[in-house]
C-alpha positions as CSV (number, residue, x, y, z in Angstrom):
1,M,90.4,-90.0,-86.0
2,P,92.5,-88.7,-83.1
3,V,91.2,-85.6,-81.3
4,K,93.4,-82.5,-81.7
5,S,94.1,-80.5,-78.6
6,Y,94.9,-76.8,-78.8
7,R,96.2,-76.0,-75.4
8,T,97.9,-72.8,-76.3
9,L,94.9,-71.5,-78.1
10,H,92.6,-72.4,-75.2
11,G,95.1,-70.7,-72.8
12,I,95.1,-67.5,-74.8
13,R,91.2,-67.6,-74.9
14,G,91.3,-68.1,-71.1
15,V,93.5,-65.1,-70.6
16,A,91.3,-63.0,-72.9
17,A,88.2,-64.1,-70.9
18,L,89.9,-63.0,-67.7
19,C,90.7,-59.6,-69.2
20,I,87.1,-59.2,-70.2
21,V,86.0,-60.1,-66.7
22,A,88.4,-57.5,-65.3
23,L,87.2,-54.9,-67.7
24,H,83.5,-55.5,-66.8
25,S,84.2,-55.7,-63.0
26,P,85.8,-52.5,-61.9
27,R,84.3,-52.9,-58.4
28,L,86.4,-56.1,-58.0
29,F,89.5,-55.2,-59.9
30,G,89.7,-51.5,-59.8
31,P,90.1,-49.3,-62.8
32,V,91.8,-51.1,-65.7
33,S,93.0,-50.0,-69.1
34,T,90.3,-49.8,-71.8
35,F,92.9,-51.5,-74.0
36,L,91.6,-54.7,-72.4
37,G,88.5,-54.2,-74.6
38,M,90.7,-55.6,-77.4
39,A,90.5,-58.9,-75.5
40,V,86.8,-59.2,-76.7
41,D,87.9,-59.2,-80.3
42,L,90.7,-61.7,-79.6
43,F,88.3,-64.0,-77.7
44,F,85.7,-64.0,-80.5
45,A,88.4,-64.6,-83.2
46,L,89.9,-67.5,-81.3
47,S,86.4,-68.9,-80.5
48,G,85.5,-68.8,-84.2
49,S,88.6,-70.8,-85.0
50,V,87.7,-73.4,-82.3
51,L,84.1,-73.6,-83.7
52,A,85.3,-73.9,-87.3
53,H,87.6,-76.8,-86.3
54,A,84.9,-78.5,-84.2
55,Y,82.3,-78.4,-86.9
56,E,84.3,-78.5,-90.1
57,T,83.9,-82.3,-90.8
58,R,80.1,-82.2,-90.1
59,L,79.6,-79.1,-92.3
60,R,81.6,-80.6,-95.1
61,Q,79.4,-83.8,-94.8
62,G,76.3,-81.7,-95.5
63,M,75.2,-80.5,-92.1
64,S,72.6,-77.8,-92.8
65,P,72.8,-74.3,-91.2
66,L,69.6,-75.1,-89.3
67,A,71.0,-78.3,-87.8
68,F,74.2,-76.3,-86.8
69,L,72.0,-73.7,-85.1
70,R,70.0,-76.3,-83.3
71,Q,73.2,-78.0,-82.0
72,R,74.6,-74.6,-80.8
73,L,71.3,-73.7,-79.1
74,V,71.1,-77.1,-77.3
75,R,74.7,-76.6,-76.2
76,L,74.4,-73.0,-75.1
77,C,70.9,-72.6,-73.6
78,P,71.3,-74.5,-70.3
79,P,74.5,-72.6,-69.3
80,L,72.9,-69.3,-70.3
81,R,69.8,-70.0,-68.3
82,A,71.9,-70.9,-65.3
83,R,74.0,-67.8,-65.7
84,A,70.9,-65.6,-66.0
85,A,69.5,-67.1,-62.8
86,L,72.8,-66.7,-60.9
87,G,73.1,-63.1,-62.2
88,D,69.6,-62.3,-61.1
89,C,70.4,-63.6,-57.6
90,A,73.8,-61.8,-57.5
91,C,72.1,-58.5,-58.5
92,G,69.5,-58.9,-55.9
93,I,72.1,-59.4,-53.2
94,V,74.4,-56.6,-54.4
95,Y,71.7,-54.0,-54.9
96,S,70.0,-54.9,-51.6
97,L,73.2,-53.9,-49.7
């Protein structure tokens, strides 16, 4: 089965992610419109579509909700831990200035 690519969808998700970063980083980007908060909704909606497409076949073949949760945790925990460690370091540097 050929792998489908959704370049436009991923591009829109990327723009939404950048809007979210700008919204949460006023020290870097200056004041921005609170309208960018809608980018969070857009990002989550598009991400849900990506997840639905990625797991549709496996879920239809009987993958249990627990197996789905396990796969998501295995996929997400390492980057989340790395982000938390980097965030702790960054906060330590920023707030020590």
